[in-house]
N, C-alpha and C positions, 0 to 999 in steps of 0.2 A: 503494501500499499503506500508505505513510504515513496519508494520507486515511482510510483504512478504521479503521486502529486508532484516529487521532482520535476519528472517529465512535463507535466502540464504547465509548470512553472517555466523551464525553460523556453517550450513551446508558445506561452504569453508574451514573454520578451524577448524571443525573436519577431512574433509577430508584430510586438508595439516596435522595435527598430525596423521592421519592413514596411511601416506606413509611411505614405506621402507626408513629408512636413512643411513643404510650401504650400501655402492656403493664399488661393488669389482672393482677387476681390470679387467675384461671382461667386466663392465659396468653393471652384474645382481645387481639387487638391493634386499637387506634383511635387515629382520627387524631388528636382533642384529647382533654381530659377532660372536656370536657360537650356534650350533644347532649338535644335535645327534638324530641317530636313531638306529634301534632294526632289524635288521635282523634274526630272531627266525627259525632255521631249526630244524625240527621234527624225531623221528626215523624213517622216512622212507625216511627222505632226500627232504622231500616238504618244502616249503618257505612259511613264515605268510606272507599276504597281506593284506591290509584292504582298504575299499573303499571308500575316502571321500563323505561327505554327500552334499547338497544343501547348508546347514548354513553354509559352511564354503569357502577359497578359493578353486579352481581348483575342482569343483564338481565332481562327477562321476569317478574320476582317480583313479586309484591303487596306491600303494604305501605301505612303511614303517610307522609303528608306530615312532612317535619323535616328534622335534619341539627345537623352541631353547631354549638354557639355560638362566636361570636367572642369575644376576648377582653374581659374586664369586658362583656358582655351578659349580661343576665338570660336566665333559662331563657324566661319567657313571651314576653320581646322578638325571643328567637331563634325559637321555633315560630310567631310570627306572620309574621317576615321570612322563613322558609323556607317556610310553607305559602303566603304571597302570591308566593314566586318560583316556586313549582310549581303553586300552583292560580290564580295570579289576585288577583282582588280577593276579601276575604271577605265574606260577609252577617256581620250582628249575629250574635255566637255568645254563649250564655250561658256561663260558665266555671266548670262542675260541682266539678271536685276536678283532685289529681294525683297520680300515684305514679311513685314513682323506682325505676327498678334501679340497681342500686349493684353496679360490678366494680371496688373501689376501684385505682387511684384515679378511674376513670371513673364518670359520674352520667349515665344519661338518663334525663329526666323527662319523662313523656308524660301530657297534657293530657286531661282529659274532657271534650268540650262539646257543647253542644246546638243546634240551629239549629232555628227555626221553617218554614225552607225548605229545600229542595234545590236546590239550585244547581248550574249546569251550570260546571264548571272550565274554565278557558282554561291549559290544559297548555303549560308547558315543555316544552325538549328533555331534561329527565333523565324526562318518565313518556310515555308512549305509547298507555294507556288511564286509564279509572277508571270506578268503579263504587259505587252504594249496594248493601251487601249486607247480609241477614236474618243472624240469628245462625246460623241452618243453614247456610247457604251458606259463611260463616266457618268452621265446623267444617272441611267442605270442602275450602276453599283454604289449611286450617292448613299443610299442607307448605311450599307454595309463599311463603307470609309471609316478608317482609325485615324482621329488626327492627334490625338493626345499622347 
């Protein structure tokens, strides 16, 4: 019985440590104050999306590769690191512009990029599938998209 109580305490402490600590003005919770994501558009004006695996939160949802910034890491360095982790080596990208989603104190910077080549990502365990989608297809997928 003592072991069960101890195990419960350890699990409770781990769960407390694994809860998002940053609370935006909207009440939404975030793991860190800054994040970045990659919006890659190919030569056919298709957008790259990845579908999250069951090994991470929000399984089976489509979204843009990206993640939370490490301390003192720039938004651009973050998105390159995260996209490379999730998709493997990136092709040459043209960095077009970026847009910030702000939910004080949280900021997510989305980088719009262009590539002249549709590459085949080498997915890590965070994603189970990927696709290059038209604007029309994106409209159909919108309810399943993951932006957090």
